[in-house]
N, C-alpha and C positions, 0 to 999 in steps of 0.2 A: 679658638683653641683645639688643638688637636684631642683625639678620642683618648683614653686612660683606660688601660684595664686594670684587675687584680685578681692573679690566676689562684682561682680555687685547689688546683687538683689536674691531673692528665688522666686522661682515658687512653688505654693501647686499646688497639683496634687491629681485630683480623681479619681478613676478605678470606675465609675457609668454607664456608657453603654458601656458593653461590645461588642466589633464588630463579626458579622454574620457569618464572614471570615478573612482570615487572609495574608494579603498581601504580597508577597514574600519581598519585598523593607519595611517591617513595621521598623519607627525608633523605634516602639517603645519595645513590648517584641511579642513572639508569643501567651502566656497566653487569651482564653477568658473567663477569670475571673472578675468580679466585685467585688468591694466591700459594702457588705448591710449596707455601714454607709448611716441612711439617710441625705441626699443633703444640707438642714436647717442648720446642724451640721457644717458639711465643710464652707458654706456662710458665716457663723456668724462668722468662727475663719477668713478668708480674710479680710470681713472689720475690724478684729480688729488690722488687720495688717497696713488696709489702713488707718486705724484711727491714729497706734504708727507711720508708716512713717507720716504724717500731724505733728501730737502733736510733733513729735522729728527731726522736720525739716531736714531729713531723704532723702533731694533732691539727695542725691550720689546714692543711692538702686533702683533699681525696684524692685513691688511687682505683682508679674504674676500670673495668673491661669490655669488651665488645666484640661478642665473635658472632660475625654474622657471612652477608647481610641477611639468612632466612636460617633457622635454628631445624637444618636438614642434619644434623650433624652423626655421624658412626657414633656406637656403644664410646667407646675412649674418647673421642672428644667429650661426649656429653660427660662422662665421669670427670672429665680435667678440668670442665666449665665447673662442676659442682665442687670439686678441691679448693679451687679459686674462690667461691661463693663461701665456702664455708670459712677461708680466712678471714672474712670479711663480717664473719657470726653470722650468714644466712644461709638459708638450703636453696638448692636449683631442685625445684618441684613444678614446674611451669612451663611448657615450649609454647611456643608462636608458632603458627599454623600458617601465617603468613609466608610464600614462595615455596612452600613443600613441595617437591617432583608429583605428577599423581600414579598412585601405584591402583591395582588391581583390588577387589574385597578381599580374597584371600593373603596377597603382599600387606594388606595396609593391616588387616588383624593380628599379622606376624611384628610387625610396626610395632604395633600400639601393644604387644603384649610384652617385647622386647624394652620397649621405653615403661612400661612400666614397671616390669622387675629389676629398672634398673632406680627405679624411685622417683621416675616422673607421677606424679596425681591427676595431672591435669592439665588441660591448653588452654589459649587465650585465643581469642578470632577475632580480628578487626571488618566490620560490614558497611558497607559502603550501601546503603539499601538492599537491593534484594533481585535474586533470578538477574535476567538481562542486566539489570541498571549496574546491579554489583560488579557482574564480569565486563565489564567496560572498564570501570572505575580500578579494578585489580586486574586487570590485563589479558585474561586468559576465561576464556569461554568454558562453561560449566564450573567455575571457583568456586560460586557457591551453592551450587548443588554436594561438592568435594568437601567443602567447610562445614557443614552442616551434617554429612554425614559420618565425619568425623568425630564430629561432637557425637551423635546419636552412640555410634559404636563404643565410646568413650564412655559416656553415659550409664549404660547398658554395663561396663566396668566396674559400674561405682566410681570413676572418675570425675574428679569438679572439671567448672569451668568459668573465663571468666571472658565477659565482652566488652569492646567498645566499638557504639555504634554511631557513626559519623554523619550529622548533620549536616545539609547541603541545597540548594535548592530544588536539586534532580532526584535527590533520596529522599524529601519530607512528604510525598502524597505517599511512598511504599512503607511508612513507618508500622503503620497497624497491620498490615500483611507482616512484615517483619519480625514484629513483638509476637504475635499471634504462631508463625513457625517455629520461635524460640521457645515458645512456652510450651508448647508440644514436646518439645527435647525431652528424654529422660535423664536424669541427675540434677546434682545440686550447682546452684549459678555461684559463685562466690563472690561475684562483681561484674553488675550489668550498670554501663556509664555511657553517657553520651558527649560526643566531644563534636566542637568546629576542625575543618581544617589547619593545621597551624600554619603560618607565612613561610617556607622551609621547602628545599630542596626542592622535587618536581610541583610540589603544589603552587609555588608559584605563579605558575600559570591561568589559576581557575579561579582569580578573585570573582568574575563573574557568578558562580555559583557561592558567592559567603551571602548570607544572610542577611540581613537589616534589621536595627534596631525595630521597626515596626514587624516583621516575621517575630523577630525572639521575645517580642512583647506580648504575643499571640501562639504562640507554641501551645499543643494541648498539653492538660496536665499530664497523659501518661506518659511525654519525650518530657517535661519540665523535672517532672520529678526524679530523672535519669541522670541533673545537672550535676556531680556532684565531686568533691572530692579536690586534687590543683586545680584543677582548668573551670572552674563553674563562673570563673568571673569573667563574661562574655559582655563586653563594654566593646561598643562602634568609635573607630578614629575620634571623633568629636569628645568621648566622653574619655577616653585613654590622656587626650594629652594635657590636661589640666594637671593630670597623676605624673604622667613624662616626664614635667617640668617641678616639679617640685625637687626631683631628685637629678635634673639634670646633668649638676655638674660631680656628680660622684662617678668613680670611676666603675666600667663596665665588671663582673664578677664574671667568671667564668672558669669552665674546665674546659682545657686546653685538650689538641688531640694530637694523637701520634698511629699514623698508620704504619705496620708492623710488616714487612714482606724479606721476600726474599733477597734483594736492593740492599736493604737496608740493616740487617740482625746481627750480620757481623764485624758492624758497626759501633752497633747496641750492646751486642754483646761486651765488647772490648772497652765499652766509654761507662764510667762510672754515673751512677744515680742521680748524681750532684749536677756534673757535667751534661749530661741528655734535660733535666727539667731546665734548669739556665739558660741554656740554646735553647728549647722551644719556648720559655718565658719572653727572650731577647725578639725572637721571630714575629709571633705576636705581638710583642710590645711597637715592632717597628710597622706590624700590617696595621695597625690599628690606627698609629698617629698620620697614615695618611687619608683617616677620615676625619672630617671635622666633629668638632664634639656634638653633643645630642641636642642641645637647645639650637646650636646652628639647623641643623638639620632639619629639625622640627620648623625653624622661619624659611627654610627654602621650600620643603615638601611636602611638610605635614596640610594635613586638608581638615579644619576644626567644621566645616560642612559634609565630610565623612560620613554618612550612617550606617556605614558595613561592620560587621562584628569581627573582633577577634578576641582571640581567649589569653593572648600574654602580652609582656608589654615589648620580650624582645620582639613579638610581631613586626607592628610597627617600625621599633629603629633598622629591622633588617629590608623593609619594604623603603622607609627612604636612603638606607645604604644604595640601596640597587637602585632607586631611580638617581639617585648623584655620581654613582658609575655608570649612568647609559648617559646623565648630562656632563660628563669630564672624563671618561676613559677611565678612573682611577679605581684600579681593581680592587673587589669586593674583600675585605681581609675573613682570612680564616674563622671558621663557627666549628 
């Protein structure tokens, strides 16, 4: 039986601010190329979809956006992203540090001051170990020192921070030092949490870095207390399988992605939101119907003896779809 889906919404994506480096665990892609499409045209399309959702009382769907891959926006783009967030009842106040260009001390202070004046109150950092280990994961020498320098300067300005710390086999030995470095940085820590790498994007390549049940169950308390929020269910493949099979016949609920760029913007501008959503939904349905159902994927590729640990149900489904693609030549569905 083919895999069915339920479209819970649409994510409109714009490659507007290319990353200055490529993280080995990146969820997006390896390219550093950006689209020359003016942000104003993307923003107008997003507002049209938000208007459409309200006018048609589509409370059953979400309209999301991603402007990236980095958050190294100019001030006008930053304000535009803020306007979009405001339409959804949210504030745009935290910038991700991943992918930023290197700036010297004076330029960095100017950059911080401009963003603070524009309403940014803090920064989010993702760290995979410290020093050279982090630099290797993030694909840039000196990245750990650069991110922590930004956090320090921001803390001295009274700005806050949020920290995601990755747990992998080669980051674990450095966790005490990493936490000591972070604890010494001034400023309020709004949120600090640990996660594993998702099975997605470039991180698919690093299954050998995934921790096991045995490592999970003996994590030091200093790390274990940071498992919280949406991603605190760390289960091995063998532990996930019975849970996945309980709902194997249910369709996969997903947010469809639509990359907006200079090649398709005119078509999108001249099409109705209904038509765009329906066409995207049809593409996704046909894409997933090439794949077997979840129970069949599990029967063929699931490993009930595997003690490697994953955070999400979809990590295992994605892994099994990859295995099916390699075994049969079937293209992996959109995600």
